[in-house]
Structure formats: structure tokens, C-alpha cells
C-alpha positions as CSV (number, residue, x, y, z in Angstrom):
1,M,-0.3,-0.1,0.0
2,I,0.7,3.2,-0.6
3,E,1.7,5.2,2.5
4,W,2.9,9.1,2.1
5,F,4.4,11.3,4.8
6,D,4.4,15.4,4.3
7,N,7.5,16.2,6.3
8,H,7.0,19.6,6.6
9,C,3.3,21.6,6.3
10,H,1.9,24.5,8.3
11,L,-1.9,23.4,9.2
12,S,-4.4,25.7,9.3
13,E,-7.1,26.7,12.0
14,N,-9.1,23.5,10.2
15,S,-6.3,21.1,10.6
16,E,-9.0,18.4,11.7
17,E,-10.3,18.9,8.1
18,E,-7.0,18.9,6.4
19,I,-5.8,15.8,8.4
20,L,-9.3,13.5,7.4
21,R,-8.9,14.6,3.9
22,A,-5.1,13.7,3.7
23,R,-5.6,10.3,5.7
24,E,-8.0,9.5,3.0
25,A,-5.7,10.6,0.5
26,L,-3.0,7.9,2.6
27,V,-1.2,10.1,4.4
28,V,0.2,8.7,7.9
29,G,1.8,11.8,9.2
30,F,2.5,15.4,9.1
31,I,5.4,17.2,10.7
32,N,3.7,20.6,11.6
33,V,6.3,23.2,11.4
34,G,7.0,26.7,13.6
35,T,7.9,29.8,12.2
36,D,7.8,32.3,15.3
37,L,7.3,31.3,19.2
38,E,3.6,31.8,18.9
39,T,3.3,29.1,15.6
40,S,5.8,27.0,17.2
41,H,3.7,26.9,20.5
42,T,0.2,26.3,18.6
43,A,2.1,23.5,16.3
44,M,3.1,21.8,19.4
45,E,-0.4,21.9,20.9
46,K,-1.9,21.0,17.6
47,A,0.7,17.5,17.9
48,K,-0.9,16.5,21.5
49,I,-4.1,16.4,20.0
50,F,-3.8,14.3,16.7
51,P,-1.5,11.1,17.4
52,D,0.0,11.3,13.5
53,V,1.3,14.9,13.9
54,W,4.1,15.9,15.4
55,A,5.4,19.7,15.6
56,T,9.1,21.5,15.7
57,A,9.8,24.9,17.1
58,G,11.4,27.4,15.9
59,V,12.2,31.2,14.3
60,H,11.7,31.0,10.3
61,P,14.2,33.9,9.0
62,H,11.7,36.3,8.3
63,E,11.0,36.7,11.8
64,A,14.5,36.5,13.3
65,R,14.4,40.3,14.1
66,K,12.1,38.7,17.1
67,G,14.8,36.7,18.4
68,I,14.2,32.9,20.0
69,E,13.7,33.9,23.5
70,G,11.4,31.1,24.8
71,I,12.2,28.3,21.9
72,E,14.3,26.7,24.0
73,D,11.5,26.1,26.5
74,L,9.3,24.1,23.8
75,L,12.2,21.7,22.9
76,E,12.0,19.0,25.6
77,D,8.2,18.2,25.2
78,S,8.2,14.8,23.0
79,K,5.7,16.1,20.8
80,V,8.6,18.5,19.5
81,V,10.6,16.2,16.9
82,A,12.8,19.3,15.3
83,V,14.2,22.9,15.8
84,G,13.3,25.2,12.6
85,E,12.3,26.0,10.3
86,A,15.6,28.4,10.5
87,G,17.8,29.7,8.3
88,L,18.5,32.5,5.9
89,D,16.2,34.5,3.7
90,Y,17.9,37.4,1.7
91,H,15.2,37.7,-1.3
92,Y,12.8,39.7,0.9
93,D,15.1,40.3,3.7
94,Y,12.0,40.9,6.1
95,S,14.4,40.7,9.5
96,P,18.1,42.3,9.2
97,R,20.9,39.9,8.1
98,E,22.7,40.4,10.9
99,D,19.5,39.0,12.8
100,Q,18.9,36.1,10.2
101,K,22.6,35.0,11.0
102,R,22.3,35.3,14.6
103,V,19.2,33.4,15.0
104,F,20.0,30.8,12.3
105,T,23.6,30.2,14.6
106,E,21.6,30.2,18.2
107,Q,19.0,27.4,16.7
108,I,21.7,25.5,15.1
109,E,23.6,25.5,18.2
110,M,20.0,23.8,20.2
111,A,19.8,21.5,17.5
112,H,23.0,20.2,18.8
113,R,22.4,20.4,22.4
114,F,19.2,18.7,22.6
115,N,20.1,16.3,19.9
116,L,17.5,17.3,17.5
117,P,17.3,17.3,13.6
118,L,17.3,21.0,11.9
119,V,15.0,21.9,9.8
120,I,16.8,24.5,6.9
121,H,15.1,27.3,4.8
122,T,17.3,28.9,2.5
123,R,16.8,31.5,-0.2
124,E,19.4,33.3,-2.0
125,A,21.7,32.7,0.6
126,W,23.5,29.2,-0.3
127,E,27.2,30.2,-0.1
128,E,26.2,31.8,3.7
129,T,24.3,29.5,5.4
130,F,27.0,26.5,4.1
131,T,30.0,28.7,5.8
132,I,27.5,29.1,9.0
133,L,27.0,25.2,9.0
134,D,30.1,24.7,8.3
135,T,31.4,27.2,11.5
136,E,28.9,25.6,13.9
137,G,28.7,22.1,12.5
138,V,26.1,20.0,10.8
139,P,23.6,18.4,13.1
140,K,24.0,14.8,12.1
141,S,19.8,15.0,11.3
142,T,19.6,17.9,9.2
143,V,17.1,19.0,6.4
144,F,17.0,21.4,3.4
145,H,13.1,22.1,4.0
146,C,11.6,23.0,-0.2
147,F,14.4,22.4,-1.5
148,T,15.0,25.2,-4.7
149,G,18.7,24.8,-5.6
150,G,20.2,23.1,-9.0
151,K,22.6,20.1,-8.7
152,A,25.7,22.0,-7.6
153,E,23.7,23.3,-4.0
154,A,22.1,20.0,-4.1
155,N,25.6,18.1,-3.9
156,E,27.1,20.6,-1.3
157,C,24.0,19.8,1.1
158,L,24.5,16.2,0.3
159,E,28.5,16.1,1.2
160,R,27.4,17.5,4.3
161,G,24.9,15.1,5.0
162,A,21.9,16.3,4.9
163,Y,18.4,15.4,3.3
164,L,16.3,17.2,0.4
165,S,13.1,17.6,0.9
166,F,11.3,18.3,-2.0
167,S,7.7,20.3,-2.6
168,G,5.2,21.1,-4.8
169,I,8.0,23.2,-7.0
170,I,9.0,20.2,-8.6
171,T,6.1,20.1,-10.7
172,F,6.7,23.1,-12.2
173,K,8.0,22.3,-15.5
174,K,9.7,25.9,-15.6
175,S,12.0,24.9,-12.8
176,E,14.4,22.9,-14.9
177,L,17.5,22.9,-12.3
178,L,15.5,21.8,-9.9
179,R,14.0,18.8,-11.5
180,E,17.0,18.0,-12.5
181,A,18.3,17.7,-9.0
182,A,15.5,15.9,-7.9
183,S,15.9,13.7,-10.2
184,E,19.4,12.1,-9.5
185,C,18.6,12.7,-5.5
186,P,19.8,9.6,-3.7
187,I,16.4,8.1,-2.6
188,D,17.7,7.6,0.9
189,R,18.2,11.1,1.2
190,A,14.7,12.5,-0.4
191,M,12.0,13.7,1.7
192,I,8.3,15.3,0.1
193,E,6.5,17.7,1.7
194,T,3.5,20.4,0.8
195,D,4.8,23.3,2.8
196,S,1.3,24.0,3.1
197,P,-0.6,26.2,2.7
198,Y,1.9,27.8,0.1
199,L,3.7,25.9,-3.3
200,T,0.5,24.0,-4.4
201,P,1.4,21.5,-7.1
202,A,0.7,20.8,-10.6
203,P,-2.3,20.7,-11.5
204,L,-3.9,22.6,-8.7
205,R,-2.0,25.5,-8.7
206,G,-4.1,28.4,-8.2
207,K,-6.0,26.7,-5.3
208,K,-4.8,26.3,-1.5
209,N,-2.6,24.0,-0.7
210,E,-3.0,21.3,1.9
211,P,-1.6,18.3,3.2
212,A,-3.6,15.4,0.9
213,N,-1.5,17.2,-1.7
214,V,1.5,15.3,-0.6
215,G,0.8,12.3,-2.9
216,L,0.7,14.8,-5.9
217,V,4.8,15.7,-5.5
218,G,5.4,11.7,-4.7
219,T,4.3,11.0,-7.8
220,E,6.2,13.6,-9.4
221,L,10.1,12.7,-7.8
222,A,8.6,9.3,-9.1
223,Y,8.5,10.1,-12.6
224,L,11.7,12.7,-12.4
225,Q,13.5,9.2,-11.3
226,G,11.8,6.6,-13.2
227,K,10.7,5.1,-9.8
228,S,7.4,3.9,-9.1
229,S,5.2,5.8,-7.0
230,E,5.1,2.5,-5.0
231,E,8.9,2.8,-4.2
232,I,9.2,6.6,-4.0
233,A,6.3,6.4,-1.2
234,L,7.9,3.9,0.7
235,A,10.9,5.1,0.7
236,T,10.4,8.9,1.7
237,T,7.9,7.7,4.2
238,Q,10.8,5.3,6.1
239,N,13.2,8.4,5.7
240,A,10.7,10.8,7.7
241,L,10.3,8.4,10.5
242,D,14.1,7.9,11.0
243,F,15.0,11.1,10.5
244,Y,12.6,12.6,12.8
245,G,13.2,10.1,15.1
246,L,9.1,8.4,15.3
247,R,9.8,5.0,14.6
248,E,9.8,4.4,18.6
249,K,7.6,7.1,19.4
């Protein structure tokens, strides 16, 4: 049986309805991602309601100006399975770059200290992201969520032992470099996500995204790699369970 795992989503206020639809679409797990203290706390509380939902706690680069006070307190909870999403976003620069680098560095340190996976968001800041990771040390479990680079960036991530998580962007035919990188990603280093409510995959573009659509991402990855959907579903779901340490939870 095909079973998908959405390893990065932002559940809405109607999370129960979203989860029910996703379960009907054979989605067996959800990582609900925090982007600041408030959303991290909300993600944790929702994870306590649903047995197949887990949370992350972290500060997105857009919110880095707020600092990370309070995030560490959430990392002790058993339903919080990763730090992040953390990183750098030089496309929008909603927070000053110095704040972004400082908060990213602090969250890498938290991932090391709490022995938790790190979820990275990086946009138009590859060189700086790699420099900070190399300086601070790459956490043993690290994923570049919504990977949007090409083969060169993919190789840099993989050489550092990181996973690549692919979103609905791989279904966009104009994303040629990304699609090429996805086609060559080792299957034991790949995960899939919706990043809902954003980045709705084809053929549903223009509609609000939700975890039920993660299978469309997996099916496209299967096409790009010349594999069956069953093989991709099995591998990416097992990867997510191992990455977040969920087999024993």
C-alpha cells in the first residue's frame, strides 16, 4: 500500500478537516512547522491532539528580528521533534541579515545541544548558509526543506550529510534545474512535503495547498527518478520516520 508522509506543513485553523482529507489520501504523518514562538507553541499543542502529527519549534528567517526567546523551553516536549524552520532568506530580507545569521547560528547550537534534527530554510543565501553550517557544525540530522537549488547546491547539501525535501515546486515544468537535481537525489536522502498552505503542486495551482496533496509531489518525484510511486512512498516515508526519530514514538 502507498503511504505518504508530509514532512513539512503549516496546518490551518481547520486542521482537523485537513488531516481527515489527508488521511483519506493515504497520508500517515505530518510535521507541523513553527516559524516563531507563537506558531511553534500552536504547532506543539495541535500535535498533542492528533497522534499522527508532530511539531517543530523555531524561528523562520523572516521572523529573526523577534529573537528566539522561549523556543528552547518548547524543545523538551516529546511532540517537538526538530528545531526550525531556521535559516537565511535574502530574497525578501524581512529581518536584517545580521539578525538572520545570529538566530540561525543560535538554532544550530540548540539542535546540537538537544540532539534534535534541524530544519533549514534557505533562499538566495546558499554560500552564507553553508559557511555558517561549516563553522557551527552540521547537526547529524539536517534537512533543507523546500529545496530549490540545482545540482551544485544539492551536492553541497548531500556532502554535508543533509537530506533534501522536495515540495510542489518540482511539479512546475519551468523549474528545470530543480527538477534535474530531484531526478538525481539519492532516494535514501529524499523526503517530500507540501509546505502547505503554500506552493500548491500542479495540476492544482491557484488553489490553497494542504497535506492531502503531498502524494502529487511524491508521484512527480517518482516520474523524475524513473521509479514507481510505491517505491518513492515507501522510501520517503521511512526516511521521515527515521529522520525525526518517530519509529519509537
